[in-house]
Each structure stands twice: as C-alpha cells, then as structure tokens.
C-alpha positions in Angstrom: 20.0 9.6 6.8 20.9 11.2 3.5 17.2 11.8 2.8 16.9 13.4 6.2 19.9 15.7 5.6 19.0 16.7 2.1 15.4 17.6 3.0 16.7 20.6 5.0 17.8 22.2 1.7 14.2 22.3 0.5 13.2 24.7 3.4 15.1 27.5 1.6 12.7 27.1 -1.3 9.7 28.2 0.8 9.3 31.8 -0.3 6.2 32.8 1.6 5.0 32.2 5.1 1.5 31.8 3.6 2.4 28.8 1.6 1.3 25.4 3.0 4.0 22.8 3.1 3.6 19.0 2.9 6.3 16.9 4.5 6.6 13.1 3.9 8.5 10.6 6.0 12.0 11.4 4.8 11.6 15.1 5.7 10.2 14.8 9.3 13.3 16.2 11.0 13.1 19.2 8.6 9.5 19.6 9.6 10.4 19.7 13.2 13.3 22.2 12.6 11.0 24.4 10.4 8.2 24.7 13.0 9.9 24.4 16.3 13.3 26.0 15.8 12.7 28.5 12.9 9.1 29.0 14.2 7.8 29.2 10.6 4.3 30.6 10.3 3.5 28.3 7.4 0.8 25.7 7.9 2.7 22.4 7.8 1.2 19.0 7.0 2.7 15.6 7.4 1.5 13.0 4.9 2.1 9.6 6.7 1.5 6.5 4.6 2.0 4.6 7.9 4.2 4.9 11.0 7.7 3.4 10.4 7.3 -0.4 10.5 10.8 -1.0 11.7 9.8 0.6 15.0 6.8 -1.6 15.5 5.4 -4.1 13.1 8.6 -5.3 11.6 11.0 -4.7 14.6 11.2 -8.3 15.8 11.6 -9.7 12.2 14.4 -7.2 11.6 16.2 -8.1 14.9 16.0 -11.8 14.2 17.8 -11.3 10.9 20.8 -9.5 12.3 23.7 -10.5 14.5 23.5 -10.4 18.3 25.9 -7.4 18.3 23.7 -5.6 15.9 20.7 -6.3 18.1 22.4 -4.8 21.1 22.8 -1.6 19.0 19.5 -1.5 17.3 17.2 -2.1 20.2 18.1 1.1 22.1 18.4 3.0 18.8 14.8 2.0 17.9 13.6 3.1 21.3 15.3 6.5 20.9 14.0 7.0 17.4 10.4 6.1 18.5 10.5 9.1 20.8 12.1 11.3 18.2 9.4 10.3 15.6 6.6 11.2 17.9 8.3 14.6 18.5 8.8 15.2 14.8 5.1 14.4 14.0 3.9 16.6 16.9 5.3 19.6 15.0 2.8 19.2 12.1 -0.3 21.3 12.1 -2.2 18.3 10.6 -1.5 14.7 9.7 -2.8 13.2 6.5 -3.0 9.5 5.5 -4.6 7.3 2.8 -7.1 5.2 4.6 -9.1 4.3 7.7 -6.7 1.6 8.8 -3.7 3.9 8.3 -5.5 6.5 10.4 -5.9 4.0 13.3 -2.2 3.1 13.0 -1.2 6.7 13.3 -3.4 7.2 16.3 -1.9 4.2 18.0 1.7 5.1 17.2 1.6 8.9 17.6 -1.5 9.7 19.6 -2.7 12.0 16.8 -5.8 12.0 14.7 -5.3 12.1 10.9 -7.3 13.3 7.9 -7.9 10.6 5.2 -7.0 11.8 1.7 -9.0 9.8 -0.8 -6.9 8.0 -3.5 -8.0 7.3 -7.0 -7.2 4.4 -9.3 -4.8 4.7 -12.2 -6.5 2.0 -14.3 -9.9 1.6 -16.0 -12.2 -1.5 -16.4 -11.0 -4.1 -18.9 -12.9 -7.0 -20.5 -10.8 -10.1 -20.3 -11.0 -13.0 -22.8 -11.4 -16.6 -21.5 -7.9 -18.0 -21.1 -6.4 -21.3 -19.8 -4.6 -21.7 -17.6 -5.6 -18.6 -15.6 -2.9 -16.2 -14.4 -2.8 -15.1 -10.8 -0.9 -11.8 -10.3 0.6 -9.7 -7.6 2.2 -6.3 -7.8 4.5 -5.6 -4.9 7.8 -4.3 -3.6 9.6 -7.6 -2.9 10.1 -7.1 0.9 9.4 -9.6 3.7 6.3 -7.5 4.9 4.7 -8.1 1.5 4.7 -11.9 2.2 5.2 -12.8 -1.5 6.4 -16.2 -0.2 2.7 -16.7 0.9 1.7 -16.0 -2.7 4.1 -18.8 -3.9 2.9 -21.2 -1.2 -0.7 -20.6 -2.3 0.1 -21.5 -5.9 1.9 -24.6 -4.6 -1.3 -25.7 -2.8 -3.4 -25.0 -6.0 -0.9 -27.1 -8.1 -1.2 -30.0 -5.6 -5.0 -29.8 -6.0 -4.6 -30.1 -9.8 -5.8 -26.7 -10.7 -4.1 -25.4 -13.9 -2.8 -22.0 -12.9 0.1 -19.7 -13.5 1.6 -16.9 -11.4 3.0 -13.5 -12.3 5.0 -11.4 -9.8 5.6 -7.7 -10.8 8.1 -5.8 -8.7 11.6 -5.7 -7.5 13.1 -5.7 -4.0 15.7 -7.3 -1.7 13.8 -10.6 -1.5 13.8 -11.4 -5.2 16.6 -13.9 -5.1 15.2 -15.6 -2.1 11.7 -15.8 -3.7 13.1 -17.2 -6.9 14.8 -19.9 -4.8 11.6 -20.5 -3.0 9.7 -20.9 -6.3 12.3 -23.5 -7.4 12.1 -25.3 -4.1 8.3 -25.5 -4.4 8.5 -26.8 -8.0 7.0 -23.6 -9.4 9.9 -22.4 -11.5 8.2 -23.1 -14.8 4.8 -21.8 -13.6 5.8 -18.4 -12.0 7.3 -15.5 -13.9 9.2 -12.7 -12.1 8.6 -9.6 -14.3 10.7 -7.3 -12.2 10.0 -3.5 -12.1 7.4 -2.4 -14.5 7.0 1.4 -15.2 3.7 3.0 -14.4 3.0 3.5 -18.1 3.2 -0.3 -18.8 1.2 -1.4 -15.8 -2.2 -1.4 -17.6 -0.8 -3.9 -20.0 0.5 -6.0 -17.2 -2.8 -6.1 -15.4 -4.6 -6.9 -18.7 -2.6 -10.2 -18.9 -3.9 -11.4 -15.5 -7.2 -13.1 -14.6 -7.0 -13.0 -10.8 -5.1 -10.8 -8.3 -3.8 -12.2 -5.0 -2.9 -9.8 -2.2 -0.8 -11.1 0.7 0.8 -8.0 2.3 0.9 -8.0 6.1 -1.3 -5.3 7.6 -1.1 -3.0 4.6 -2.1 0.6 5.5 -4.2 0.8 2.3 -3.3 -1.1 -0.9 -2.7 1.0 -4.0 -1.9 -1.9 -6.3 -5.0 -3.7 -5.0 -7.1 -0.6 -5.8 -5.7 -0.6 -9.4 -6.4 -4.3 -9.7 -10.0 -3.7 -8.7 -10.4 -0.8 -11.0 -9.2 -2.9 -13.9 -11.9 -5.5 -13.2 -9.7 -8.2 -11.7 -11.3 -10.4 -9.1 -9.2 -10.0 -6.0 -8.4 -12.5 -3.3 -6.9 -10.8 -0.2 -5.8 -11.6 3.3 -8.4 -10.3 5.7 -6.3 -7.7 7.5 -5.4 -4.1 7.3 -6.5 -1.6 4.6 -8.0 -4.2 2.2 -10.8 -5.0 4.7 -12.1 -1.4 4.3 -11.9 -1.6 0.5 -13.3 -5.1 -0.2 -16.7 -6.6 0.6 -16.4 -10.4 0.8 -17.9 -12.2 -2.2 -19.3 -8.9 -3.6 -16.2 -6.9 -4.6 -13.5 -9.4 -3.7 -12.7 -12.4 -1.6 -11.3 -12.1 1.9 -9.4 -15.1 3.5 -7.2 -15.9 6.4 -3.5 -15.4 5.9 -2.5 -19.0 5.2 -2.0 -20.9 1.9 -5.0 -23.1 2.2 -7.6 -20.4 2.8 -6.2 -18.2 0.0 -6.1 -21.2 -2.3 -9.8 -21.9 -1.5 -10.7 -18.4 -2.7 -8.6 -18.6 -5.8 -10.0 -22.1 -6.6 -13.6 -20.9 -6.2 -13.1 -18.0 -8.5 -11.0 -19.9 -11.0 -13.7 -22.6 -11.4 -16.7 -20.3 -11.3 -16.2 -17.9 -14.3 -19.5 -16.2 -13.8 -18.8 -15.4 -10.2 -15.2 -14.2 -11.1 -16.5 -11.9 -13.8 -19.4 -10.6 -11.6 -17.0 -9.8 -8.8 -14.6 -8.1 -11.2 -17.3 -5.9 -12.6 -18.7 -5.0 -9.2 -15.3 -4.1 -8.0 -14.6 -1.8 -10.9 -18.0 -0.1 -10.4 -17.3 0.3 -6.6 -13.9 1.9 -7.2 -15.3 4.2 -9.8 -18.0 5.4 -7.4 -16.1 5.6 -4.1 -12.5 6.5 -5.0 -11.4 9.5 -7.0 -8.6 12.0 -7.0 -11.0 15.0 -7.0 -12.3 13.9 -3.5 -8.8 13.6 -2.2 -7.8 16.9 -3.7 -10.6 18.7 -1.9 -9.6 17.1 1.4 -6.0 18.1 0.9 -6.8 21.7 0.0 -9.0 22.0 3.1 -6.2 20.5 5.3 -3.6 22.8 3.7 -5.4 26.0 4.4 -7.4 24.9 7.4 -10.6 26.0 5.9 -13.4 24.8 3.7 -12.4 24.4 0.0 -15.1 26.9 -1.1 -13.4 29.6 1.0 -10.0 28.8 -0.7 -11.5 28.3 -4.2 -14.8 30.3 -4.4 -15.5 29.1 -7.9 -15.0 25.4 -7.1 -18.4 23.6 -7.3 -19.1 21.4 -4.3 -20.6 17.9 -5.1 
C-alpha cells in the first residue's frame, strides 16, 4: 500500500504530455489515476512481469497458511482486488512482458494482449574445471512459489543414490529458516550452503563455482536467473513448466523434467555422470542465449511500444538488423 501511495508523487515529475511513461506493478493505481482521472495525453505502458500471484496461482496456498478469521477477510478482498487490477491494467495504452508464457498469463488474467520485451543475459560463457564433488546451484528469492524445498528433496534423492554432490542456494527470503530446517531434517546440513543475498556484481563469481543449475520455480513467467545460468555455460535441469519451456530445448540446451524429486534427480544424475554431455549442453546453451537473447532487441521493442511507431521513425539513424 505504501508503494501504491508513494507512486502518485512520481506523476508530478512528468513534465511533457509527449513523454511516454512506463508503470510497473506497484504504480498501477497511479496509472489509472493518470489516464482515467487526469486524462493525461501521455502514452502509458504497463510492464507486467506476471499478474499478481496472490490473486490466482498462490491464492489457495496463502489462505491455507492463515487463520480462519483472516480467510474470511482475505477471500472477498482478493475478489475485489481482482476487479480493480483489471480496471487498472485497462488504462494502459500497451502492456509489456518478458516472455511468451508471461504473455499468455496476462491474456488469461486481464483479457489483454501484451508485447514481449526481449531480455538479455548478464553473464558470459565460462570454462569450468573438472571438480568433485559437483556443485548444484539455484539462485532464487526464498519464497514458497520458488519451491526451493523441491531443490533440497532432489539432492536428498541423489545422496540416497550414492552420487557425490553438493548444493548451493543463493538468495534470501521469508522461507530461509524453514528451508534450513528442512535441509537438516533431510540430513543435508553439511552438503548444502545457504549463501544469502549476493549482489549483482558478485553473481558471476557465484555462478563460476557451480557445475549444474537446478530450477524448481512453479510456473515462472520467464526465468532471469535461469537465463544467466545458461549464458554462463551451466547445464540446467528445470521443471517442465512455465517460461523455462520456451527457453530450453530438452537434451540440447538443457534438461526438462517433471516437478518431482525423482525426475529432477534423474536429470542431474545423467549430467553429473556424463561430463561430455554436460559440457556440450552448457556450450550449446550459452551459444543459444547469445544468438537469441539480447538487450538491443528488447530496447527496439520498448521504443516502438513507447511511441506507438516503428523504431526507425523514432530514431531515423538507428540501423535495423
């Protein structure tokens, strides 16, 4: 709510009605006010990473975690906000998102089409030395929807199979204490390190210490950390759902598996034992990211969305690919 209220102050900084404005989730009410009440002439865009999960995907999980009194309050509140969110988004001249799956989620939730803005990786390909045991990594906000518990369960299966493996979890969040307890309960306390929050500048070094990347997030709209892992040449094992399915090609640029510990462990075990396949997939993934994903492509799409016209009309000297 504080984000919502403070976002209205930003409207006073718009000095020209010809300036395109981009609104993110926390400023949606300001977008509605700007376009519908103040009737601003500015072209206004809403960048939507994904529709609010608490209204749909995570709603029942949230309600199960709260008291019966809280459920009585939250159910109607969620229903009201669902209608408000659709009204807020309807005020935008265009909706932007980061991937094809995210676009389908926006169409389902809001009944609006969206423009995909291409993302680029932050990392470059790395040659990794042979190491034992191998380290399996994930970079995530530690929230239930990221299913980091599934990451731990997969490592537990691999340990039971006798595969020498270590785990590294990068990120902070409300589930950290519970996940540390789960690691102890599964007998993984000495095998899994919780690195906590790592600044962007230090992430390349963190990725360099890993040998495999395991993605377990539930119906991720895209997967930015996964894209960085691929760019760095890590072989990635991912649940076969959401955004990763549009990024990865099974056994070519990654390994897709069902969202259960046994299937994910099968993928990790295959790549851990077959070094040639692991390195081949890692190189293919880095090459794929380099050729398909880039900030320049996304920049062109955003410029065209912002001005509602071809980028060459906005920037006449800009060479088209």
